[in-house]
N, C-alpha and C positions, 0 to 999 in steps of 0.2 A: 323604560316602558318597552315591552315586547310588541311584536307585530299583532299578537292576539289582543293585547290591551288597546293598541291603536285602532284596530277594527271595531272594537266595542265602543270606543270613544266616538269614532265617526258615526256609528249607528245611533248613539244617543243624540248626537248633534243633529243628525238627519231627522230623528223623530221629533225633536224640539222644534225644528224649523217647519216640519210638516204640520205640527199642532198649531203653531202660530199662523201659518198660512190658512189652514182650514178652520181655525178658531174652534177646535174640537178638543175638549179635555180628555176624552177617552184615548185619543192618540197619545196625549202626554203621559197618561198612566202606563202605556206600553214601555216607556223609557225607564220607569222606576225600577223594575227588576234588574235591568242591565246596570243602572247606576249603583244600586246596592251591591251588586256583584263586583263592580269596579272598586267601590269604597272598601269592601271587606278584603279584597286582594291587596289594596294599598296599605291597609292597617296591619296586615300580616306579613308584609314584605320585610325581610331582615334589614336592620339598620347597618350592620357591619359583619364581617367574617373574621374569625381568628383561626386560620388553618395553617398546618404545617405539612409539607410534602417531601417525600423521598422517592427517588427513582433508582432502581438497582438493576443494571444490565447483568446478565448471567456471566459475561466475560468482558474484560477490558479490551481484548484483541481477538478478532476472528478472521478467518479467510474469506475472500470474496465469495459472495452468494451462499455463504454458510448461515444457517438459521441462528438468530440471536434472540434469546428470551429476555423480555423486559418486564419488570414488575414496578408498579407505581402504587405507593401507599400514601393516603391523605388522612391526617388526624385532625379532629375538631377540638380545639382548645377553648372554644367559646360557647355561646348558647346553641340550643338545638336548631338545626336547619331542616325545615320541612321538605324542601325540594332543592337538592344540590346536584349539579352536573359537573363532572370532572372530565376534561378533555386534554389528552396528551398528543400534540401535533408531531408528526414524523417528517423527516426530510423528503422532498419530492422524489429523490432518486431511489428511495427505499421501497421495496415490495412489502406490503403490509398483510399480516395474517392475525386474525383475532379481533379483540375489542379494545380500542384505545379511548373509548368514550363510555361513561357509565353515569346513570342518574338514579338517585335514591335519597331517602331521608337519612340524616346523620345526627344521631343524638350527641349530647355534650360528653366529651371524654372518649368517644369511640372513633373508629377509623373505618375506611373503606379501601379496598384493593382491587386493582385491575391488572390483567396480564395480556400481553400480546407478543407476537414474534415478527421480526423484520429480516429481510435479506437485502444486502446492499452491494454495489460494486466497490472496487478499490477506492479508498479515500479515508478521511477523518471526519466523523460526524459528531455534532454536539447538540444537546438539548439544553436550552437555557431556563425554561420554566414550564409550569403546568397551568393551564387555564381552568379557573373555577367559576361557576355561575350558580349563585344562590337566588332563589325566587320564592314567592308565596306559593301555597299549595295549588293555586289555579294557574300558575305560570304567567301572570300578567305583568308583574314588575320584577326586574332582574337586576342583581348586583354582580358585577364582574371583577375578578381579581386575577393577577398573574402571580402564582406562587413560585418563588425561587427554588429551583431544583436542577442544578447544573450537572450534566453527565456528558462524558465523551467516550466514544468507541472508535478504535482504530481498526479499519478493515484492510488487512494486508493483501498483497497479490495472492491469487490462487496458487496452492502448492504445486510444485513441478518436481517429479522424481529425477534425481541427479546423483551420480556417484562422484567422489572426489577425483577431479581431473589431475593427472600427474604432471602439471606444469612445473618446470624446473627453472627458477630465476638464476641469473648469473651470480648473484651474491645473496647471502642470507645474513640475518642478524646473529650475533654471537650469544644466543640464548637457546636452551633446549626447546625443540619443537618437532613437528612431524615431517619436515621437508629435508630430503637428503642433501647434505652440503658436500662441496668438493674439497673436503679436508678431513683429517682424522679427528675423531671425537668420541662421544659416548653414544654410539649407535649399536646396531645389531649386525650389519653387514661387514664382512671381513675387508679390511683396507690394506694391511701390510704388517711387517715385522720390523722392530728396531731393537737396539740394545736397551737393556734394563737401566732405568734411572731411579735414584732414590725417591720414594714416594709413590711409585707405580703400584697399583693393586696386585696383590699376589695371585688373585684368581685369573689374571690375564697373562701370567707367565707361560711361555711356551716350553713345557717340560720335555717334549720330544727333541726339540733343538738343543736344549740344555744338556740332554744326554749325549749328544754328539760332540758338544764342546763343554767338557766338565768344568772348566774354570770361568765360564761366561754365562750370563743370563740374558734372556730375550723376552720382550713384551709384545703381545699381539695388539695390533691397532685395528680399530673398527671405524667405519665411515660415520662421520658426524651427522646428526639430525638436528636441525635448527629451525627457527622461525623464519618464514619468508614474507616478503611484502607483495601484496597484490593491489592493483588499482582498477576500479570499475568506472567506466564512462558511459552514461546513458544519454543518447541523442534525443532531446525533447523538442526538436524543431519540426514544424509542419512544412514539409517539402513540397506539398501539392495542395490543391483545393478539394481533393476527394476526402471528405471528413471521415467517412466510414473506413476507407482504406488506411488512412493515417492512424485512426484510433486502434484498429486491429494490430498494426505494426507496433505502435507504441506500447500497447498493453502487453503484447508478447515480449517486448524488450524488458519492460518492468518486471514481468513474471520471471524471465530468465535471470535477470540481475539479482532479484531477491533470492532465488534458489541457489545461485552460485555463491552469493555472499554468505548465506547460511552454512553451506558446505565448507567454505574456506575458513570461516570463523570457528566453526565447531571442531575443526582439526587443530586449532590453536595458532593459526597464522594471523597476520595483520591485514586489514582491508581499509582502503581509502575510497571515497565515492565522490564523483563529480557528475551532476546532472546538468547538461549543457543545453541551454535554450534561452528564451526571453527572460525567464526568472531562473537564473543559474544558482544552484546550491552546491556547496562544497563541504565535505566531511573529511577531516584530516585522518591519517592512519591511526588505527586503534584495534584492539582485539577483545575478545570475551563477549559475554551477554550484553554488557552495556553498549558496546559498539554495534552489536546486532540490532538492539533496540533503536539506536540512532539511525542506522541504515534503513530499517523498515519504516521509521517515521518519515524520512525524506522521500522514500519511494512511494509511500502512501500519498504524500502531498504533491508529487510531481504531476505537472500538467503540460500539455502541448502549448507552444507559443509560436511567435512569428519566426520566419526563417532568418537565420543569421549565418554569415560566413563561418565555416568551421575553422578557418585559419586563426580566429580569435582563441581557439583552444591551445595554440602553441604557447600562450603566456601562462597557462595554468600548471602544467605538469611539474615544472621544477619546484614549485611551491607546495604542491599537493602530494605528488608521488615521489617516494625516495628513489635515488639513483639505481639504475639497473634492476628495477622491479618489473613484474609482469603486469602489463596494462591490458585489460579486456574491455573492448568497446562494443556497444550494442547500437547499431545504426543501420538504416536501410541503404546506405552508401550512395550518395549523390555523386555525379560526375566530377564536381569541383572539390571533392573531399580526398581524392587519392593522394595529392601532394602533401596534405596535412598528416596523413598516416605515415607517409614516407619520412616526413620531418621528425615525427615522434620516434621512429625507428633509428634515425640518425642520432638522436639524443642518447642512445644506449639502452632504451627500453626494449623488452620483449613484448611485441604488440600482437594481440589476437583480436581479430574483428569478427564478431558474431552478427551476421547480417540477415535479419528476417526478410525474406524475399517478397517484395511487393508484387512482382510479376506473377508469382503463383497465387497470391491472394486475389489479384484482379482477374486472373485466368478463370477462376472458379465462378466468377460473377458474370462473365460474358457468354453470350449465346454462341453455339457452335456453328459458325459460318466460316467460309473460306477466308474472308478478309480478316476476321478476328484471329483465326489460326495463324495467319502470316504475321500479324502484328505481335502476337505472343511469342512466336518463334524468333522474330527479330529482337524483341526485348530480352529474351533469354540469352541470345548470342552477345548482345551488347553488355549485359550484366556479367556473363562469363569472361568477357575480355577484360573488364575492370578488375574482377577478382584475380585473374591471372597476372595482371600488372602488379597488384599488391603482393602476390606470392613471389614474383621476381624481385621485389624490393625488400623481401625479408619479413613481410607481414603475413602472419598465418590467418587466412580468411576462411570463414565457415559460412557456406550458403545454406541457410536454414529455411525450409518450408515449415511454417508455424503449425501446420497440422501433423507434423511428424515429430518424434521425440528428439530432443536436442542432445541428450547424453552421449549417444554413440558418436555424434559428430565432434563433440568436445574431446572425447577419448582419442579419436583419430587425429585431431589437431595437436594434442599434446604429444603423441608418439611421433608425428611428423616433425614437430619442433625439436624434439630430442635428437632425431636422426640428423636433421640439418645442422645442429650444433656440433655433433660428433664427427661430421665429415671433415 
């Protein structure tokens, strides 16, 4: 019974009571039309519904805040429904555009369709069912059913423009890839010359040198290009009580990690992922589109959790990241974290810290006063001292203002790492 039917029922009861109190039959006659109206609605109310529903998002995966078109189709496999309302509920975090609710008559064997668009922040969103409400033509008595129609959409981090950073790991896998190895192989850059051995390709013979030594043959060697291992660590700890600041830093870290993982995997290298926080998730090394899908899935699910000591991270790398690989960490850099990064460096990893600056984010929200200016200046000096300490320990630290592009900073960090290794 709907609110409309409840109101009519109360009205009929009121008229009956008034007729009995006043002992007036004419007052009783006023309730007859309402009673007939209620009875007709009850007789025409559908006894059951036989509906089938489908929901079809235009894409299974979209970027954050990118519009997603959703189509809902409901088919009637039972008797004609004179008044059917179909409602598709959206997640509260989604921005809604269009009509996700439609009411009309639905004859037997026919269907109805509704379309709408949504925009959502990073995450994984699922619809479990569609609500259907069938009632009599007057809308007095209603029958409700939840139609099963499961759908899931993965909203990945917003795209970030990034070029392949030329990070050079100390060791590579013995398989053809894009990373220059420190040994001879099947590359394009000249490496050296050695004497000919049976089985060497004839196209690599050095004929000029053979002309100088008629009875000897020489083979050109090229620098090998092989697959390299990269590890990504995303700090998912809430280091302070400022929820807006933490959310901005965390979302920037997720966005940068997603862009860097895509660049590395599309070049053919291997990537491992560790999201460190209250709900730690671990993804072992892999390559290709399958690994990229797993990385995006974990990054979409990542959430901020309670603050944990970063020293617990020391127990993960030997199991997750291969020896002498490049580890790229995304963290705001707490004062107690410096020793942990130094320990990772002592394990033999090439460590790069991409640190979104909370100081710059907070500075843009403060009023321009003398006290605030001094506080920001002091925080910048303290942060610069921490980053310099990491550089002295062999950790390449990138101080990233999240409103500025990250790609030039990563390119500079890769060149600095190469120079330091060659010294």
